[in-house]
Structure formats: C-alpha cells, structure tokens
N, CA, C, O and the ligand as a Tripos MOL2 file, in Angstrom:
@<TRIPOS>MOLECULE
protein
  309   307    78     0     0
PROTEIN
NO_CHARGES

@<TRIPOS>ATOM
      1 N          25.6850   20.1510   -4.4150 N.3       1 MET1
      2 CA         25.5680   18.9090   -5.2100 C.3       1 MET1
      3 C          24.5640   17.9780   -4.5630 C.2       1 MET1
      4 O          24.8500   16.8230   -4.2460 O.2       1 MET1
      5 N          23.3820   18.5270   -4.3830 N.am      2 SER2
      6 CA         22.3720   17.7750   -3.6450 C.3       2 SER2
      7 C          21.3070   17.2570   -4.5980 C.2       2 SER2
      8 O          20.8110   18.0030   -5.4430 O.2       2 SER2
      9 N          20.9590   16.0000   -4.4700 N.am      3 ARG3
     10 CA         19.9360   15.4470   -5.3440 C.3       3 ARG3
     11 C          18.5470   15.7540   -4.7700 C.2       3 ARG3
     12 O          18.4070   16.3040   -3.6780 O.2       3 ARG3
     13 N          17.5410   15.3800   -5.5430 N.am      4 SER4
     14 CA         16.1920   15.6330   -5.0620 C.3       4 SER4
     15 C          15.7930   14.5850   -4.0290 C.2       4 SER4
     16 O          16.5040   13.6040   -3.8110 O.2       4 SER4
     17 N          14.6510   14.8090   -3.4020 N.am      5 CYS5
     18 CA         14.1990   13.9010   -2.3550 C.3       5 CYS5
     19 C          13.9300   12.4900   -2.8960 C.2       5 CYS5
     20 O          13.5980   12.3080   -4.0680 O.2       5 CYS5
     21 N          14.0800   11.5230   -2.0260 N.am      6 LEU6
     22 CA         13.8170   10.1310   -2.3950 C.3       6 LEU6
     23 C          12.3260    9.9340   -2.6180 C.2       6 LEU6
     24 O          11.4980   10.5110   -1.9120 O.2       6 LEU6
     25 N          11.9960    9.1160   -3.6020 N.am      7 ASP7
     26 CA         10.6190    8.6470   -3.6250 C.3       7 ASP7
     27 C          10.5790    7.3440   -2.8220 C.2       7 ASP7
     28 O          11.6090    6.8440   -2.3700 O.2       7 ASP7
     29 N           9.3920    6.8210   -2.6600 N.am      8 GLU8
     30 CA          9.2430    5.6890   -1.7500 C.3       8 GLU8
     31 C          10.0190    4.4560   -2.2340 C.2       8 GLU8
     32 O          10.5840    3.7150   -1.4300 O.2       8 GLU8
     33 N          10.0400    4.2490   -3.5400 N.am      9 LEU9
     34 CA         10.7470    3.0870   -4.0800 C.3       9 LEU9
     35 C          12.2430    3.1700   -3.8090 C.2       9 LEU9
     36 O          12.8810    2.1710   -3.4760 O.2       9 LEU9
     37 N          12.8010    4.3840   -3.9570 N.am     10 GLU10
     38 CA         14.2250    4.5530   -3.6670 C.3      10 GLU10
     39 C          14.5100    4.3230   -2.1940 C.2      10 GLU10
     40 O          15.5160    3.7140   -1.8300 O.2      10 GLU10
     41 N          13.6110    4.8210   -1.3470 N.am     11 ALA11
     42 CA         13.7960    4.6380    0.0940 C.3      11 ALA11
     43 C          13.7400    3.1510    0.4490 C.2      11 ALA11
     44 O          14.5360    2.6780    1.2610 O.2      11 ALA11
     45 N          12.8110    2.4190   -0.1480 N.am     12 ILE12
     46 CA         12.7110    0.9790    0.1050 C.3      12 ILE12
     47 C          13.9710    0.2760   -0.3830 C.2      12 ILE12
     48 O          14.5130   -0.5940    0.3000 O.2      12 ILE12
     49 N          14.4280    0.6610   -1.5670 N.am     13 ALA13
     50 CA         15.6460    0.0540   -2.1050 C.3      13 ALA13
     51 C          16.8340    0.3060   -1.1810 C.2      13 ALA13
     52 O          17.6860   -0.5650   -1.0040 O.2      13 ALA13
     53 N          16.8870    1.4970   -0.5950 N.am     14 LEU14
     54 CA         17.9710    1.8100    0.3400 C.3      14 LEU14
     55 C          17.8710    0.9350    1.5900 C.2      14 LEU14
     56 O          18.8650    0.3650    2.0400 O.2      14 LEU14
     57 N          16.6760    0.8360    2.1370 N.am     15 VAL15
     58 CA         16.4710    0.0560    3.3590 C.3      15 VAL15
     59 C          16.7990   -1.4160    3.1070 C.2      15 VAL15
     60 O          17.3670   -2.0930    3.9640 O.2      15 VAL15
     61 N          16.4360   -1.8950    1.9270 N.am     16 GLU16
     62 CA         16.6830   -3.3110    1.6170 C.3      16 GLU16
     63 C          18.0550   -3.5190    0.9860 C.2      16 GLU16
     64 O          18.3560   -4.6040    0.4890 O.2      16 GLU16
     65 N          18.8720   -2.4960    1.0060 N.am     17 ARG17
     66 CA         20.2520   -2.5650    0.5080 C.3      17 ARG17
     67 C          20.3240   -3.0360   -0.9370 C.2      17 ARG17
     68 O          21.1690   -3.8570   -1.2930 O.2      17 ARG17
     69 N          19.4300   -2.5100   -1.7630 N.am     18 LYS18
     70 CA         19.4230   -2.9050   -3.1660 C.3      18 LYS18
     71 C          19.9880   -1.8200   -4.0650 C.2      18 LYS18
     72 O          20.0030   -1.9810   -5.2860 O.2      18 LYS18
     73 N          20.4500   -0.7240   -3.4950 N.am     19 LEU19
     74 CA         21.0260    0.3390   -4.3000 C.3      19 LEU19
     75 C          22.4870    0.0360   -4.5850 C.2      19 LEU19
     76 O          23.1800   -0.5810   -3.7750 O.2      19 LEU19
     77 N          22.9480    0.4850   -5.7620 N.am     20 GLY20
     78 CA         24.3650    0.3920   -6.0640 C.3      20 GLY20
     79 C          25.1570    1.3890   -5.2260 C.2      20 GLY20
     80 O          24.5760    2.2780   -4.6040 O.2      20 GLY20
     81 N          26.4780    1.2450   -5.2080 N.am     21 ASP21
     82 CA         27.3280    2.0840   -4.3720 C.3      21 ASP21
     83 C          27.1350    3.5670   -4.6570 C.2      21 ASP21
     84 O          26.9840    4.3680   -3.7340 O.2      21 ASP21
     85 N          27.1410    3.9380   -5.9570 N.am     22 GLU22
     86 CA         27.0320    5.3500   -6.3040 C.3      22 GLU22
     87 C          25.7000    5.9320   -5.8750 C.2      22 GLU22
     88 O          25.6290    7.0280   -5.3180 O.2      22 GLU22
     89 N          24.6350    5.1670   -6.1490 N.am     23 GLU23
     90 CA         23.3080    5.6700   -5.8290 C.3      23 GLU23
     91 C          23.1260    5.7840   -4.3170 C.2      23 GLU23
     92 O          22.5410    6.7450   -3.8160 O.2      23 GLU23
     93 N          23.6350    4.7880   -3.6060 N.am     24 ARG24
     94 CA         23.5140    4.8170   -2.1500 C.3      24 ARG24
     95 C          24.2580    6.0280   -1.5690 C.2      24 ARG24
     96 O          23.8020    6.6750   -0.6270 O.2      24 ARG24
     97 N          25.4170    6.3040   -2.1690 N.am     25 GLU25
     98 CA         26.1860    7.4480   -1.6940 C.3      25 GLU25
     99 C          25.4460    8.7620   -1.9360 C.2      25 GLU25
    100 O          25.4050    9.6350   -1.0700 O.2      25 GLU25
    101 N          24.8610    8.8860   -3.1320 N.am     26 ALA26
    102 CA         24.0980   10.0950   -3.4470 C.3      26 ALA26
    103 C          22.9170   10.2430   -2.5000 C.2      26 ALA26
    104 O          22.6310   11.3350   -2.0110 O.2      26 ALA26
    105 N          22.2320    9.1280   -2.2480 N.am     27 VAL27
    106 CA         21.0510    9.1550   -1.3900 C.3      27 VAL27
    107 C          21.4340    9.4970    0.0470 C.2      27 VAL27
    108 O          20.7800   10.3210    0.6870 O.2      27 VAL27
    109 N          22.4900    8.8670    0.5540 N.am     28 THR28
    110 CA         22.8460    9.1240    1.9560 C.3      28 THR28
    111 C          23.3890   10.5330    2.1360 C.2      28 THR28
    112 O          23.1790   11.1410    3.1860 O.2      28 THR28
    113 N          24.0920   11.0710    1.1220 N.am     29 SER29
    114 CA         24.5760   12.4470    1.2940 C.3      29 SER29
    115 C          23.4050   13.4250    1.2110 C.2      29 SER29
    116 O          23.4330   14.4730    1.8570 O.2      29 SER29
    117 N          22.3900   13.1000    0.4340 N.am     30 HIS30
    118 CA         21.1730   13.9170    0.4690 C.3      30 HIS30
    119 C          20.5060   13.8250    1.8460 C.2      30 HIS30
    120 O          20.0220   14.8230    2.3790 O.2      30 HIS30
    121 N          20.4870   12.6350    2.4040 N.am     31 MET31
    122 CA         19.8250   12.4520    3.6970 C.3      31 MET31
    123 C          20.5260   13.2030    4.8260 C.2      31 MET31
    124 O          19.9050   13.5550    5.8290 O.2      31 MET31
    125 N          21.8400   13.4480    4.6510 N.am     32 ASP32
    126 CA         22.5490   14.2430    5.6570 C.3      32 ASP32
    127 C          21.9240   15.6220    5.8130 C.2      32 ASP32
    128 O          21.9820   16.2210    6.8860 O.2      32 ASP32
    129 N          21.3130   16.1290    4.7140 N.am     33 GLU33
    130 CA         20.7830   17.4900    4.7440 C.3      33 GLU33
    131 C          19.2710   17.5250    4.7880 C.2      33 GLU33
    132 O          18.6940   18.6080    4.8820 O.2      33 GLU33
    133 N          18.6070   16.3840    4.7250 N.am     34 CYS34
    134 CA         17.1650   16.3850    4.5340 C.3      34 CYS34
    135 C          16.4700   15.5370    5.6030 C.2      34 CYS34
    136 O          16.5060   14.3070    5.5640 O.2      34 CYS34
    137 N          15.8530   16.2110    6.5350 N.am     35 VAL35
    138 CA         15.1900   15.5220    7.6360 C.3      35 VAL35
    139 C          14.0170   14.6830    7.1340 C.2      35 VAL35
    140 O          13.7510   13.6010    7.6580 O.2      35 VAL35
    141 N          13.3120   15.1940    6.1070 N.am     36 GLU36
    142 CA         12.1560   14.4490    5.5940 C.3      36 GLU36
    143 C          12.5570   13.0690    5.1010 C.2      36 GLU36
    144 O          11.8880   12.0770    5.3890 O.2      36 GLU36
    145 N          13.6590   13.0130    4.3510 N.am     37 CYS37
    146 CA         14.1030   11.7250    3.8350 C.3      37 CYS37
    147 C          14.6260   10.8280    4.9580 C.2      37 CYS37
    148 O          14.4300    9.6140    4.9260 O.2      37 CYS37
    149 N          15.2850   11.4200    5.9430 N.am     38 GLN38
    150 CA         15.7180   10.6330    7.1060 C.3      38 GLN38
    151 C          14.5240    9.9760    7.7730 C.2      38 GLN38
    152 O          14.5710    8.8020    8.1420 O.2      38 GLN38
    153 N          13.4440   10.7500    7.9270 N.am     39 GLN39
    154 CA         12.2670   10.2040    8.6010 C.3      39 GLN39
    155 C          11.5970    9.1300    7.7600 C.2      39 GLN39
    156 O          11.1350    8.1150    8.2810 O.2      39 GLN39
    157 N          11.5490    9.3670    6.4340 N.am     40 LEU40
    158 CA         10.9530    8.3700    5.5470 C.3      40 LEU40
    159 C          11.7090    7.0500    5.6430 C.2      40 LEU40
    160 O          11.1080    5.9870    5.7960 O.2      40 LEU40
    161 N          13.0310    7.1320    5.5500 N.am     41 VAL41
    162 CA         13.8460    5.9110    5.5940 C.3      41 VAL41
    163 C          13.7670    5.2520    6.9710 C.2      41 VAL41
    164 O          13.7130    4.0270    7.0780 O.2      41 VAL41
    165 N          13.7600    6.0750    8.0240 N.am     42 ALA42
    166 CA         13.6640    5.5140    9.3750 C.3      42 ALA42
    167 C          12.3340    4.7920    9.5740 C.2      42 ALA42
    168 O          12.2840    3.7270   10.1890 O.2      42 ALA42
    169 N          11.2640    5.3760    9.0530 N.am     43 ALA43
    170 CA          9.9480    4.7430    9.1830 C.3      43 ALA43
    171 C           9.9130    3.4180    8.4280 C.2      43 ALA43
    172 O           9.3670    2.4280    8.9150 O.2      43 ALA43
    173 N          10.5040    3.4120    7.2310 N.am     44 LEU44
    174 CA         10.5360    2.1710    6.4470 C.3      44 LEU44
    175 C          11.4100    1.1260    7.1210 C.2      44 LEU44
    176 O          11.0660   -0.0560    7.1470 O.2      44 LEU44
    177 N          12.5460    1.5630    7.6680 N.am     45 ALA45
    178 CA         13.4560    0.6180    8.3250 C.3      45 ALA45
    179 C          12.7710   -0.0270    9.5230 C.2      45 ALA45
    180 O          13.0020   -1.1980    9.8250 O.2      45 ALA45
    181 N          11.9260    0.7480   10.2040 N.am     46 ARG46
    182 CA         11.1950    0.1910   11.3390 C.3      46 ARG46
    183 C          10.1090   -0.7770   10.8750 C.2      46 ARG46
    184 O           9.8610   -1.7940   11.5220 O.2      46 ARG46
    185 N           9.4630   -0.4590    9.7550 N.am     47 ALA47
    186 CA          8.3360   -1.2750    9.2980 C.3      47 ALA47
    187 C           8.8110   -2.5580    8.6240 C.2      47 ALA47
    188 O           8.1710   -3.6000    8.7670 O.2      47 ALA47
    189 N           9.9160   -2.5000    7.8980 N.am     48 THR48
    190 CA         10.3150   -3.6240    7.0570 C.3      48 THR48
    191 C          10.6880   -4.8940    7.8320 C.2      48 THR48
    192 O          10.2210   -5.9720    7.4640 O.2      48 THR48
    193 N          11.5100   -4.8150    8.8880 N.am     49 PRO49
    194 CA         11.8690   -6.0670    9.5770 C.3      49 PRO49
    195 C          10.6570   -6.7960   10.1450 C.2      49 PRO49
    196 O          10.6350   -8.0270   10.1670 O.2      49 PRO49
    197 N           9.6510   -6.0590   10.6030 N.am     50 GLU50
    198 CA          8.4520   -6.7090   11.1390 C.3      50 GLU50
    199 C           7.7530   -7.5110   10.0600 C.2      50 GLU50
    200 O           7.3030   -8.6320   10.2960 O.2      50 GLU50
    201 N           7.6650   -6.9240    8.8610 N.am     51 ARG51
    202 CA          7.0300   -7.6460    7.7610 C.3      51 ARG51
    203 C           7.8050   -8.9260    7.4590 C.2      51 ARG51
    204 O           7.2170   -9.9700    7.1750 O.2      51 ARG51
    205 N           9.1300   -8.8290    7.5230 N.am     52 ARG52
    206 CA          9.9510  -10.0020    7.1880 C.3      52 ARG52
    207 C           9.8730  -11.0800    8.2570 C.2      52 ARG52
    208 O           9.8790  -12.2710    7.9490 O.2      52 ARG52
    209 N           9.7990  -10.6550    9.5260 N.am     53 GLN53
    210 CA          9.7900  -11.6370   10.6010 C.3      53 GLN53
    211 C           8.4490  -12.3330   10.7240 C.2      53 GLN53
    212 O           8.3570  -13.4180   11.2970 O.2      53 GLN53
    213 N           7.4150  -11.7150   10.1890 N.am     54 ALA54
    214 CA          6.0800  -12.2860   10.3510 C.3      54 ALA54
    215 C           6.0170  -13.7010    9.7900 C.2      54 ALA54
    216 O           5.4970  -14.6010   10.4490 O.2      54 ALA54
    217 N           6.5390  -13.9110    8.5840 N.am     55 SER55
    218 CA          6.3320  -15.2180    7.9750 C.3      55 SER55
    219 C           7.0980  -16.3490    8.6670 C.2      55 SER55
    220 O           6.5150  -17.4140    8.8680 O.2      55 SER55
    221 N           8.3860  -16.1790    9.0460 N.am     56 PRO56
    222 CA          9.0380  -17.2670    9.8010 C.3      56 PRO56
    223 C           8.3080  -17.6170   11.0860 C.2      56 PRO56
    224 O           8.2070  -18.7940   11.4300 O.2      56 PRO56
    225 N           7.7930  -16.6170   11.8090 N.am     57 TRP57
    226 CA          7.0920  -16.9200   13.0570 C.3      57 TRP57
    227 C           5.8290  -17.7120   12.7960 C.2      57 TRP57
    228 O           5.4800  -18.6040   13.5690 O.2      57 TRP57
    229 N           5.1400  -17.3910   11.7060 N.am     58 VAL58
    230 CA          3.9470  -18.1740   11.3560 C.3      58 VAL58
    231 C           4.3600  -19.5980   11.0450 C.2      58 VAL58
    232 O           3.6990  -20.5400   11.4820 O.2      58 VAL58
    233 N           5.4390  -19.7750   10.3010 N.am     59 ALA59
    234 CA          5.9190  -21.1140    9.9590 C.3      59 ALA59
    235 C           6.2850  -21.8860   11.2190 C.2      59 ALA59
    236 O           5.9580  -23.0670   11.3310 O.2      59 ALA59
    237 N           6.9580  -21.2420   12.1720 N.am     60 ILE60
    238 CA          7.3330  -21.9000   13.4260 C.3      60 ILE60
    239 C           6.0890  -22.3050   14.2110 C.2      60 ILE60
    240 O           6.0270  -23.4000   14.7700 O.2      60 ILE60
    241 N           5.1020  -21.4140   14.2480 N.am     61 ALA61
    242 CA          3.8680  -21.7210   14.9670 C.3      61 ALA61
    243 C           3.1790  -22.9380   14.3500 C.2      61 ALA61
    244 O           2.6520  -23.7900   15.0660 O.2      61 ALA61
    245 N           3.1850  -23.0150   13.0140 N.am     62 VAL62
    246 CA          2.5700  -24.1530   12.3360 C.3      62 VAL62
    247 C           3.3220  -25.4330   12.6820 C.2      62 VAL62
    248 O           2.6970  -26.4610   12.9450 O.2      62 VAL62
    249 N           4.6510  -25.3890   12.6870 N.am     63 VAL63
    250 CA          5.4480  -26.5730   13.0200 C.3      63 VAL63
    251 C           5.1770  -27.0200   14.4540 C.2      63 VAL63
    252 O           4.9910  -28.2100   14.7080 O.2      63 VAL63
    253 N           5.1520  -26.0670   15.3950 N.am     64 VAL64
    254 CA          4.9020  -26.4000   16.7970 C.3      64 VAL64
    255 C           3.5200  -27.0210   16.9580 C.2      64 VAL64
    256 O           3.3610  -28.0130   17.6700 O.2      64 VAL64
    257 N           2.5310  -26.4440   16.3020 N.am     65 ALA65
    258 CA          1.1740  -26.9750   16.3960 C.3      65 ALA65
    259 C           1.1070  -28.3830   15.8170 C.2      65 ALA65
    260 O           0.4340  -29.2560   16.3650 O.2      65 ALA65
    261 N           1.8110  -28.5990   14.7040 N.am     66 THR66
    262 CA          1.8340  -29.9290   14.0840 C.3      66 THR66
    263 C           2.4900  -30.9460   15.0080 C.2      66 THR66
    264 O           1.9850  -32.0560   15.1750 O.2      66 THR66
    265 N           3.6300  -30.5600   15.6180 N.am     67 LEU67
    266 CA          4.3160  -31.4710   16.5490 C.3      67 LEU67
    267 C           3.4260  -31.7970   17.7430 C.2      67 LEU67
    268 O           3.4030  -32.9370   18.2090 O.2      67 LEU67
    269 N           2.6900  -30.7960   18.2430 N.am     68 ALA68
    270 CA          1.8030  -31.0290   19.3740 C.3      68 ALA68
    271 C           0.7200  -32.0360   19.0020 C.2      68 ALA68
    272 O           0.3870  -32.9220   19.7880 O.2      68 ALA68
    273 N           0.1750  -31.8900   17.7990 N.am     69 LEU69
    274 CA         -0.8690  -32.8200   17.3450 C.3      69 LEU69
    275 C          -0.2940  -34.2280   17.1750 C.2      69 LEU69
    276 O          -0.9300  -35.2130   17.5500 O.2      69 LEU69
    277 N           0.9120  -34.3140   16.6080 N.am     70 VAL70
    278 CA          1.5590  -35.6280   16.4380 C.3      70 VAL70
    279 C           1.8230  -36.2530   17.8070 C.2      70 VAL70
    280 O           1.6230  -37.4530   17.9970 O.2      70 VAL70
    281 N           2.2760  -35.4260   18.7680 N.am     71 GLY71
    282 CA          2.5140  -35.9090   20.1220 C.3      71 GLY71
    283 C           1.2520  -36.4560   20.7590 C.2      71 GLY71
    284 O           1.2730  -37.5110   21.3920 O.2      71 GLY71
    285 N           0.1570  -35.7410   20.5910 N.am     72 LEU72
    286 CA         -1.1230  -36.1990   21.1380 C.3      72 LEU72
    287 C          -1.5350  -37.5190   20.4950 C.2      72 LEU72
    288 O          -2.0070  -38.4340   21.1710 O.2      72 LEU72
    289 N          -1.3500  -37.6020   19.1750 N.am     73 ALA73
    290 CA         -1.7270  -38.8260   18.4690 C.3      73 ALA73
    291 C          -0.9020  -40.0070   18.9550 C.2      73 ALA73
    292 O          -1.4220  -41.1110   19.1180 O.2      73 ALA73
    293 N           0.4150  -39.7650   19.1900 N.am     74 LEU74
    294 CA          1.2800  -40.8530   19.6660 C.3      74 LEU74
    295 C           0.9000  -41.3080   21.0760 C.2      74 LEU74
    296 O           0.9750  -42.4940   21.3970 O.2      74 LEU74
    297 N           0.4870  -40.3450   21.9180 N.am     75 MET75
    298 CA          0.1320  -40.6970   23.2910 C.3      75 MET75
    299 C          -1.1120  -41.5700   23.3450 C.2      75 MET75
    300 O          -1.3280  -42.3120   24.3030 O.2      75 MET75
    301 N          -1.9260  -41.4690   22.3010 N.am     76 LYS76
    302 CA         -3.1640  -42.2540   22.2900 C.3      76 LYS76
    303 C          -2.9210  -43.6780   21.8160 C.2      76 LYS76
    304 O          -3.7860  -44.5390   21.9730 O.2      76 LYS76
    305 N          -1.7300  -43.9410   21.2260 N.am     77 LEU77
    306 CA         -1.4750  -45.2760   20.7080 C.3      77 LEU77
    307 C          -1.2350  -46.2760   21.8350 C.2      77 LEU77
    308 O          -1.0030  -47.4560   21.5740 O.2      77 LEU77
    309 ZN         14.8880   14.7580    0.8790 Zn       78 ZN78
@<TRIPOS>BOND
     1     1     2 1
     2     2     3 1
     3     3     4 2
     4     3     5 am
     5     5     6 1
     6     6     7 1
     7     7     8 2
     8     7     9 am
     9     9    10 1
    10    10    11 1
    11    11    12 2
    12    11    13 am
    13    13    14 1
    14    14    15 1
    15    15    16 2
    16    15    17 am
    17    17    18 1
    18    18    19 1
    19    19    20 2
    20    19    21 am
    21    21    22 1
    22    22    23 1
    23    23    24 2
    24    23    25 am
    25    25    26 1
    26    26    27 1
    27    27    28 2
    28    27    29 am
    29    29    30 1
    30    30    31 1
    31    31    32 2
    32    31    33 am
    33    33    34 1
    34    34    35 1
    35    35    36 2
    36    35    37 am
    37    37    38 1
    38    38    39 1
    39    39    40 2
    40    39    41 am
    41    41    42 1
    42    42    43 1
    43    43    44 2
    44    43    45 am
    45    45    46 1
    46    46    47 1
    47    47    48 2
    48    47    49 am
    49    49    50 1
    50    50    51 1
    51    51    52 2
    52    51    53 am
    53    53    54 1
    54    54    55 1
    55    55    56 2
    56    55    57 am
    57    57    58 1
    58    58    59 1
    59    59    60 2
    60    59    61 am
    61    61    62 1
    62    62    63 1
    63    63    64 2
    64    63    65 am
    65    65    66 1
    66    66    67 1
    67    67    68 2
    68    67    69 am
    69    69    70 1
    70    70    71 1
    71    71    72 2
    72    71    73 am
    73    73    74 1
    74    74    75 1
    75    75    76 2
    76    75    77 am
    77    77    78 1
    78    78    79 1
    79    79    80 2
    80    79    81 am
    81    81    82 1
    82    82    83 1
    83    83    84 2
    84    83    85 am
    85    85    86 1
    86    86    87 1
    87    87    88 2
    88    87    89 am
    89    89    90 1
    90    90    91 1
    91    91    92 2
    92    91    93 am
    93    93    94 1
    94    94    95 1
    95    95    96 2
    96    95    97 am
    97    97    98 1
    98    98    99 1
    99    99   100 2
   100    99   101 am
   101   101   102 1
   102   102   103 1
   103   103   104 2
   104   103   105 am
   105   105   106 1
   106   106   107 1
   107   107   108 2
   108   107   109 am
   109   109   110 1
   110   110   111 1
   111   111   112 2
   112   111   113 am
   113   113   114 1
   114   114   115 1
   115   115   116 2
   116   115   117 am
   117   117   118 1
   118   118   119 1
   119   119   120 2
   120   119   121 am
   121   121   122 1
   122   122   123 1
   123   123   124 2
   124   123   125 am
   125   125   126 1
   126   126   127 1
   127   127   128 2
   128   127   129 am
   129   129   130 1
   130   130   131 1
   131   131   132 2
   132   131   133 am
   133   133   134 1
   134   134   135 1
   135   135   136 2
   136   135   137 am
   137   137   138 1
   138   138   139 1
   139   139   140 2
   140   139   141 am
   141   141   142 1
   142   142   143 1
   143   143   144 2
   144   143   145 am
   145   145   146 1
   146   146   147 1
   147   147   148 2
   148   147   149 am
   149   149   150 1
   150   150   151 1
   151   151   152 2
   152   151   153 am
   153   153   154 1
   154   154   155 1
   155   155   156 2
   156   155   157 am
   157   157   158 1
   158   158   159 1
   159   159   160 2
   160   159   161 am
   161   161   162 1
   162   162   163 1
   163   163   164 2
   164   163   165 am
   165   165   166 1
   166   166   167 1
   167   167   168 2
   168   167   169 am
   169   169   170 1
   170   170   171 1
   171   171   172 2
   172   171   173 am
   173   173   174 1
   174   174   175 1
   175   175   176 2
   176   175   177 am
   177   177   178 1
   178   178   179 1
   179   179   180 2
   180   179   181 am
   181   181   182 1
   182   182   183 1
   183   183   184 2
   184   183   185 am
   185   185   186 1
   186   186   187 1
   187   187   188 2
   188   187   189 am
   189   189   190 1
   190   190   191 1
   191   191   192 2
   192   191   193 am
   193   193   194 1
   194   194   195 1
   195   195   196 2
   196   195   197 am
   197   197   198 1
   198   198   199 1
   199   199   200 2
   200   199   201 am
   201   201   202 1
   202   202   203 1
   203   203   204 2
   204   203   205 am
   205   205   206 1
   206   206   207 1
   207   207   208 2
   208   207   209 am
   209   209   210 1
   210   210   211 1
   211   211   212 2
   212   211   213 am
   213   213   214 1
   214   214   215 1
   215   215   216 2
   216   215   217 am
   217   217   218 1
   218   218   219 1
   219   219   220 2
   220   219   221 am
   221   221   222 1
   222   222   223 1
   223   223   224 2
   224   223   225 am
   225   225   226 1
   226   226   227 1
   227   227   228 2
   228   227   229 am
   229   229   230 1
   230   230   231 1
   231   231   232 2
   232   231   233 am
   233   233   234 1
   234   234   235 1
   235   235   236 2
   236   235   237 am
   237   237   238 1
   238   238   239 1
   239   239   240 2
   240   239   241 am
   241   241   242 1
   242   242   243 1
   243   243   244 2
   244   243   245 am
   245   245   246 1
   246   246   247 1
   247   247   248 2
   248   247   249 am
   249   249   250 1
   250   250   251 1
   251   251   252 2
   252   251   253 am
   253   253   254 1
   254   254   255 1
   255   255   256 2
   256   255   257 am
   257   257   258 1
   258   258   259 1
   259   259   260 2
   260   259   261 am
   261   261   262 1
   262   262   263 1
   263   263   264 2
   264   263   265 am
   265   265   266 1
   266   266   267 1
   267   267   268 2
   268   267   269 am
   269   269   270 1
   270   270   271 1
   271   271   272 2
   272   271   273 am
   273   273   274 1
   274   274   275 1
   275   275   276 2
   276   275   277 am
   277   277   278 1
   278   278   279 1
   279   279   280 2
   280   279   281 am
   281   281   282 1
   282   282   283 1
   283   283   284 2
   284   283   285 am
   285   285   286 1
   286   286   287 1
   287   287   288 2
   288   287   289 am
   289   289   290 1
   290   290   291 1
   291   291   292 2
   292   291   293 am
   293   293   294 1
   294   294   295 1
   295   295   296 2
   296   295   297 am
   297   297   298 1
   298   298   299 1
   299   299   300 2
   300   299   301 am
   301   301   302 1
   302   302   303 1
   303   303   304 2
   304   303   305 am
   305   305   306 1
   306   306   307 1
   307   307   308 2
@<TRIPOS>SUBSTRUCTURE
     1 MET1         2 RESIDUE 1 A MET
     2 SER2         6 RESIDUE 1 A SER
     3 ARG3        10 RESIDUE 1 A ARG
     4 SER4        14 RESIDUE 1 A SER
     5 CYS5        18 RESIDUE 1 A CYS
     6 LEU6        22 RESIDUE 1 A LEU
     7 ASP7        26 RESIDUE 1 A ASP
     8 GLU8        30 RESIDUE 1 A GLU
     9 LEU9        34 RESIDUE 1 A LEU
    10 GLU10       38 RESIDUE 1 A GLU
    11 ALA11       42 RESIDUE 1 A ALA
    12 ILE12       46 RESIDUE 1 A ILE
    13 ALA13       50 RESIDUE 1 A ALA
    14 LEU14       54 RESIDUE 1 A LEU
    15 VAL15       58 RESIDUE 1 A VAL
    16 GLU16       62 RESIDUE 1 A GLU
    17 ARG17       66 RESIDUE 1 A ARG
    18 LYS18       70 RESIDUE 1 A LYS
    19 LEU19       74 RESIDUE 1 A LEU
    20 GLY20       78 RESIDUE 1 A GLY
    21 ASP21       82 RESIDUE 1 A ASP
    22 GLU22       86 RESIDUE 1 A GLU
    23 GLU23       90 RESIDUE 1 A GLU
    24 ARG24       94 RESIDUE 1 A ARG
    25 GLU25       98 RESIDUE 1 A GLU
    26 ALA26      102 RESIDUE 1 A ALA
    27 VAL27      106 RESIDUE 1 A VAL
    28 THR28      110 RESIDUE 1 A THR
    29 SER29      114 RESIDUE 1 A SER
    30 HIS30      118 RESIDUE 1 A HIS
    31 MET31      122 RESIDUE 1 A MET
    32 ASP32      126 RESIDUE 1 A ASP
    33 GLU33      130 RESIDUE 1 A GLU
    34 CYS34      134 RESIDUE 1 A CYS
    35 VAL35      138 RESIDUE 1 A VAL
    36 GLU36      142 RESIDUE 1 A GLU
    37 CYS37      146 RESIDUE 1 A CYS
    38 GLN38      150 RESIDUE 1 A GLN
    39 GLN39      154 RESIDUE 1 A GLN
    40 LEU40      158 RESIDUE 1 A LEU
    41 VAL41      162 RESIDUE 1 A VAL
    42 ALA42      166 RESIDUE 1 A ALA
    43 ALA43      170 RESIDUE 1 A ALA
    44 LEU44      174 RESIDUE 1 A LEU
    45 ALA45      178 RESIDUE 1 A ALA
    46 ARG46      182 RESIDUE 1 A ARG
    47 ALA47      186 RESIDUE 1 A ALA
    48 THR48      190 RESIDUE 1 A THR
    49 PRO49      194 RESIDUE 1 A PRO
    50 GLU50      198 RESIDUE 1 A GLU
    51 ARG51      202 RESIDUE 1 A ARG
    52 ARG52      206 RESIDUE 1 A ARG
    53 GLN53      210 RESIDUE 1 A GLN
    54 ALA54      214 RESIDUE 1 A ALA
    55 SER55      218 RESIDUE 1 A SER
    56 PRO56      222 RESIDUE 1 A PRO
    57 TRP57      226 RESIDUE 1 A TRP
    58 VAL58      230 RESIDUE 1 A VAL
    59 ALA59      234 RESIDUE 1 A ALA
    60 ILE60      238 RESIDUE 1 A ILE
    61 ALA61      242 RESIDUE 1 A ALA
    62 VAL62      246 RESIDUE 1 A VAL
    63 VAL63      250 RESIDUE 1 A VAL
    64 VAL64      254 RESIDUE 1 A VAL
    65 ALA65      258 RESIDUE 1 A ALA
    66 THR66      262 RESIDUE 1 A THR
    67 LEU67      266 RESIDUE 1 A LEU
    68 ALA68      270 RESIDUE 1 A ALA
    69 LEU69      274 RESIDUE 1 A LEU
    70 VAL70      278 RESIDUE 1 A VAL
    71 GLY71      282 RESIDUE 1 A GLY
    72 LEU72      286 RESIDUE 1 A LEU
    73 ALA73      290 RESIDUE 1 A ALA
    74 LEU74      294 RESIDUE 1 A LEU
    75 MET75      298 RESIDUE 1 A MET
    76 LYS76      302 RESIDUE 1 A LYS
    77 LEU77      306 RESIDUE 1 A LEU
    78 ZN78       309 GROUP 0 **** ****
C-alpha cells in the first residue's frame, strides 16, 4: 500500500506542516521505504528554516543600525 514518490510541492507542504493528517500519514509511510524521498524532505527541512530566519535577522540589523544612528544624533545635541 505504497504511494508514489513525493513531488517537490508535496515535500514542501510536509516540511511546512501544511498537509492534512491522512496525506501526511501516507507520505510518511512512503518515506519509511523510500530513501530518495527521505533525502528530498531532509534537504528541504535544512533549507527552509534558513530562508525563514533571514528576514527577521535583516529586520533586527535595520533596527540596531537605526538605534545607533539615533544614539549618535543624540550625542551631538
Ligand atoms: Zn519516494
């Protein structure tokens, strides 16, 4: 009772926890037997958090830079 291999969209949906219970179960039981899909999902799981963390860090850097500039401006008063 094995389904076919995941395509990339299904793998992304799994990594981002957007699959329904039934679909996730079918996908994970397929992955128990399929090294290719395990590797695909593992690669996506590694890549996805970095993409997500990038934007908050940029926002923090912008805030820190802004505070530094405000601090410099205040010191000149
Ligand atoms: Zn597969």
